[in-house]
C-alpha positions as CSV (number, residue, x, y, z in Angstrom):
1,M,7.5,11.0,-28.6
2,F,9.4,11.1,-25.2
3,F,12.8,12.1,-26.4
4,G,14.3,15.1,-28.0
5,K,13.2,18.7,-27.8
6,P,9.9,19.5,-26.0
7,T,7.2,20.3,-28.4
8,R,3.7,21.7,-28.0
9,A,2.2,18.2,-28.5
10,K,4.6,16.6,-26.0
11,N,3.9,19.2,-23.4
12,A,0.1,18.9,-23.9
13,A,0.2,15.1,-23.7
14,F,2.3,15.1,-20.5
15,A,0.0,17.8,-19.1
16,V,-3.0,15.6,-19.7
17,V,-1.2,12.6,-18.1
18,S,-0.2,14.7,-15.1
19,F,-3.8,15.9,-14.6
20,F,-5.2,12.4,-15.0
21,I,-2.8,10.9,-12.4
22,S,-3.4,13.8,-10.0
23,G,-7.1,13.3,-10.3
24,A,-6.9,9.5,-9.8
25,A,-4.6,10.0,-6.7
26,L,-7.0,12.5,-5.2
27,Y,-9.9,10.2,-5.8
28,S,-8.0,7.4,-4.1
29,W,-7.3,9.6,-1.1
30,A,-10.9,11.0,-0.9
31,T,-12.4,7.5,-0.9
32,F,-10.0,5.9,1.5
33,K,-12.1,5.0,4.6
34,G,-9.2,3.5,6.6
35,I,-8.6,-0.1,7.6
36,P,-11.4,-2.2,9.0
37,Q,-12.6,-1.6,12.5
38,R,-11.1,-3.8,15.1
39,S,-14.5,-5.3,16.0
40,E,-14.9,-6.5,12.3
41,L,-11.7,-8.5,12.4
42,Q,-11.2,-12.2,13.2
43,A,-8.3,-13.5,15.4
44,V,-6.3,-16.6,14.7
45,S,-3.2,-17.9,16.5
46,G,-0.4,-20.3,15.9
47,P,3.4,-20.7,15.6
48,V,4.8,-19.2,12.4
49,S,5.2,-22.0,9.8
50,W,6.8,-19.9,6.9
51,V,7.7,-16.3,6.2
52,R,8.5,-14.6,2.8
53,D,9.8,-11.0,2.6
54,G,8.7,-9.0,-0.3
55,K,8.8,-5.4,-1.6
56,Y,5.2,-4.6,-0.7
57,G,4.7,-6.8,2.3
58,I,5.6,-9.8,4.4
59,K,3.7,-13.0,3.6
60,F,3.5,-15.7,6.2
61,G,1.5,-18.7,7.4
62,L,0.7,-20.1,10.8
63,D,0.7,-23.8,11.8
64,G,-2.8,-25.2,11.9
65,V,-4.3,-22.2,10.1
66,P,-5.4,-22.7,6.5
67,Q,-5.2,-19.0,5.6
68,S,-2.0,-17.2,4.5
69,F,-1.4,-13.6,5.6
70,D,0.1,-10.5,4.2
71,Y,1.5,-7.7,6.5
72,A,1.5,-4.8,4.0
73,S,4.4,-2.4,3.8
74,K,1.9,0.4,4.5
75,G,1.8,-0.9,8.1
76,N,5.5,0.2,8.6
77,A,8.1,-1.6,10.7
78,M,8.7,-4.2,7.9
79,G,12.2,-5.2,9.1
80,L,11.1,-5.6,12.7
81,V,8.0,-7.6,11.7
82,Y,10.1,-9.9,9.4
83,D,12.8,-10.4,12.0
84,T,10.2,-11.3,14.7
85,L,8.2,-13.6,12.5
86,S,11.3,-15.5,11.3
87,R,12.7,-16.1,14.7
88,P,14.1,-19.6,15.1
89,D,12.0,-20.2,18.3
90,R,8.8,-19.9,16.2
91,P,6.8,-17.8,18.6
92,V,3.0,-18.1,18.8
93,V,1.5,-15.2,16.8
94,T,-2.0,-13.9,17.0
95,V,-3.2,-12.1,13.9
96,L,-6.3,-9.9,13.4
97,Y,-7.5,-10.1,9.8
98,D,-10.5,-9.4,7.7
99,P,-11.9,-12.8,6.6
100,S,-14.2,-11.1,4.0
101,S,-11.4,-9.4,2.1
102,P,-8.9,-11.9,0.6
103,G,-6.4,-10.7,-1.9
104,G,-3.5,-12.0,-3.9
105,P,-1.5,-11.7,-7.1
106,I,-3.5,-11.2,-10.3
107,Y,-1.8,-14.1,-12.2
108,S,-1.8,-16.6,-9.3
109,G,-4.2,-18.7,-7.3
110,D,-2.5,-17.6,-4.1
111,T,-4.8,-15.9,-1.6
112,Y,-3.6,-13.8,1.3
113,Y,-5.5,-11.9,4.1
114,G,-4.4,-8.5,5.2
115,V,-3.0,-8.3,8.7
116,F,-4.3,-5.4,10.9
117,E,-2.8,-6.4,14.2
118,L,0.0,-8.7,15.4
119,S,0.6,-10.0,18.9
120,I,3.5,-12.2,19.8
121,A,3.2,-14.7,22.7
122,G,0.1,-12.8,23.8
123,K,1.8,-9.4,23.9
124,P,0.8,-6.6,21.4
125,F,3.5,-6.2,18.8
126,R,1.9,-4.0,16.0
127,S,-1.4,-2.7,17.3
128,H,-4.5,-1.9,15.3
129,D,-4.0,1.8,16.1
130,Q,-0.3,1.7,15.0
131,I,-1.2,0.1,11.7
132,A,-4.2,2.4,11.1
133,A,-2.0,5.5,11.7
134,A,0.6,4.2,9.3
135,W,-2.0,3.6,6.6
136,R,-3.4,7.1,7.1
137,S,0.1,8.6,6.9
138,D,0.7,6.7,3.7
139,E,-2.5,8.0,2.2
140,N,-1.7,11.6,3.2
141,V,1.4,11.5,1.0
142,V,-1.0,11.1,-2.0
143,V,-2.3,14.7,-1.4
144,W,1.3,16.1,-1.8
145,L,1.9,13.9,-4.9
146,A,-1.4,15.0,-6.5
147,G,-0.5,18.6,-5.8
148,F,2.9,18.3,-7.4
149,L,1.4,16.5,-10.4
150,A,-1.3,19.2,-10.8
151,L,1.4,22.0,-10.7
152,G,3.5,20.1,-13.2
153,G,0.4,19.7,-15.5
154,A,-0.3,23.4,-15.2
155,Y,3.2,24.3,-16.1
156,L,3.2,21.9,-19.1
157,S,-0.2,23.3,-20.2
158,W,1.3,26.8,-20.0
159,A,4.3,25.7,-22.0
160,A,2.1,24.1,-24.7
161,L,0.0,27.2,-25.0
162,R,3.0,29.4,-25.0
163,N,4.4,27.5,-28.0
164,R,1.2,27.7,-30.0
165,G,3.0,29.0,-33.1
166,A,5.7,26.2,-32.9
167,T,5.3,22.7,-34.1
């Protein structure tokens, strides 16, 4: 279905897919309420016990703290955060996280809590405001993506209707 010469059916199918993804993206953007308020977050501190870098975030643990944490890539400054958390001197890190919102991989029992502020040795490193701004910026890209998908869907719809007589 996806290869070869464009046909009316292919153009119509891709138009529907484009409109669907555009609508889902706009719904996601419209319902995004931002990260939790700073007053709703809980603080924990401790030296970093382990760090794992990933495509969508940096997972880490703190000595004496049973929870594991995930600094999402949406928070920006991934390289800087990873380098700081994996320092050999194991600095004391203070994390603000939402204890009511654990997450993790679908096919795993691992649980991680999202990080919404980081302080290193008592000094702010990635503030709540910085992370909130980064998340808002990331969500605003969705508007552009949805617009391009809607325009692509409109073009494909036009192409499908234009070729009504073709197979």
